[in-house]
C-alpha positions as CSV (number, residue, x, y, z in Angstrom):
1,M,138.8,36.6,189.7
2,A,141.2,34.8,190.9
3,M,144.8,35.7,189.4
4,V,147.5,32.9,186.9
5,P,150.5,32.4,189.2
6,A,153.0,33.6,187.0
7,V,155.3,30.9,185.5
8,E,158.8,30.8,186.8
9,T,160.6,32.4,183.7
10,M,163.9,30.0,184.1
11,P,162.3,26.9,184.3
12,A,159.9,27.7,181.8
13,I,162.6,28.9,179.4
14,R,164.6,26.0,180.1
15,A,161.4,23.3,179.0
16,V,161.4,25.6,175.7
17,A,164.5,24.7,175.2
18,A,164.9,20.8,176.4
19,A,161.6,20.0,173.8
20,R,163.5,21.8,170.7
21,A,166.6,19.6,171.6
22,A,164.1,16.2,172.2
23,F,162.5,17.5,169.1
24,G,165.8,17.8,167.3
25,F,166.6,14.4,168.6
26,A,164.0,12.9,167.5
27,L,164.9,14.1,164.4
28,A,168.1,13.7,163.9
29,F,168.1,10.1,164.9
30,R,164.4,8.9,164.7
31,T,164.1,10.3,161.2
32,E,162.4,7.8,159.0
33,K,159.4,7.7,161.9
34,M,159.3,11.4,162.6
35,L,158.9,11.6,158.8
36,R,155.9,9.0,158.3
37,L,154.7,11.2,161.0
38,M,155.3,14.7,159.3
39,V,155.3,13.7,155.7
40,R,152.7,11.6,154.5
41,D,152.9,12.2,151.0
42,A,156.0,11.7,150.1
43,P,158.5,8.6,151.2
44,P,161.5,9.2,153.5
45,T,164.4,8.4,150.9
46,G,166.9,10.5,149.5
47,S,167.3,14.3,150.2
48,L,164.1,14.1,152.6
49,F,165.9,12.3,154.9
50,T,169.3,13.9,154.6
51,F,167.2,17.2,154.5
52,A,165.1,16.1,157.6
53,R,168.6,14.5,159.8
54,T,170.3,18.0,159.2
55,V,167.3,20.4,160.7
56,G,167.1,17.6,163.5
57,V,171.0,18.3,164.6
58,R,170.4,22.5,164.0
59,D,167.8,22.0,166.4
60,L,169.3,19.8,168.4
61,V,172.4,22.5,168.4
62,F,169.9,25.3,169.8
63,G,168.1,23.7,172.1
64,L,171.1,22.6,174.4
65,G,172.9,25.6,173.5
66,A,169.9,27.5,175.0
67,L,169.8,24.6,177.5
68,V,173.6,25.3,178.7
69,A,173.1,28.9,178.6
70,A,169.8,28.8,181.0
71,R,171.6,27.3,183.3
72,G,171.9,29.7,186.3
73,E,169.6,31.5,187.7
74,T,169.2,35.0,186.1
75,P,169.1,35.6,182.2
76,S,172.8,35.4,180.2
77,P,173.5,37.3,177.5
78,E,174.4,34.1,176.1
79,L,171.1,32.6,176.3
80,T,169.5,35.8,174.1
81,R,171.8,35.6,171.5
82,W,171.0,31.6,170.9
83,V,167.2,32.3,170.5
84,K,167.6,35.2,168.4
85,A,169.7,32.3,166.4
86,W,167.0,29.9,166.8
87,I,164.2,32.7,166.1
88,A,166.2,34.1,162.7
89,S,166.7,30.2,161.7
90,D,163.1,29.3,161.9
91,I,161.8,32.3,160.2
92,G,164.5,31.2,157.5
93,D,162.7,28.1,157.7
94,V,158.9,29.8,157.0
95,I,159.9,31.8,154.1
96,G,162.4,28.7,152.6
97,G,159.1,26.7,152.8
98,A,157.0,29.5,151.3
99,T,159.4,29.9,148.4
100,A,159.7,26.4,147.4
101,S,156.1,25.7,147.2
102,K,156.2,25.3,143.5
103,H,158.3,21.8,144.2
104,M,155.9,20.5,146.5
105,S,152.7,19.2,146.6
106,R,150.0,21.7,148.4
107,G,150.1,19.9,151.9
108,G,154.0,19.7,151.9
109,T,154.1,23.6,151.4
110,L,151.8,24.5,154.4
111,T,153.5,21.3,156.8
112,A,157.0,23.5,155.3
113,V,155.4,26.6,155.8
114,A,153.5,25.8,159.7
115,A,156.3,23.3,161.1
116,P,159.0,25.9,162.6
117,L,156.0,28.4,163.8
118,P,155.8,26.4,167.4
119,F,159.5,27.3,168.0
120,I,158.9,30.8,166.6
121,A,156.1,31.7,168.6
122,A,158.5,29.5,171.6
123,G,161.4,32.0,170.9
124,V,159.3,34.3,171.0
125,W,158.1,34.1,174.1
126,T,161.2,33.1,175.6
127,L,163.0,36.6,174.3
128,R,159.8,38.7,176.1
129,R,160.1,37.0,179.1
130,L,164.0,37.5,179.3
131,S,163.7,40.8,178.5
132,K,161.5,41.6,181.7
133,P,163.0,43.1,184.1
């Protein structure tokens, strides 16, 4: 049985952080286009637009912060703090989306709850890689 080669930890973590920063950039600076792709049952105007742009800026900052903290060849405590902060924020997004369900359609609720899940998974994966000796 062939062994799957191990993923190099720091380059993979940098890729995850860069993906988060890229998503944040797109949401912050291409807000209307992103909203049309993500939220099909609401027009991208007013408070939804502002909220999405704010989330985009937050994701951009988390991604860039983690990327800068991952610049060395060995994990730093700052990187762990950035990743823990992004996971906590995304878990808060899931809870917020779930508790706001009375204000949204079923599809909107599912989108709000599901959107942060890939970032949570990437963050947990990153923390697990950082904790390995």
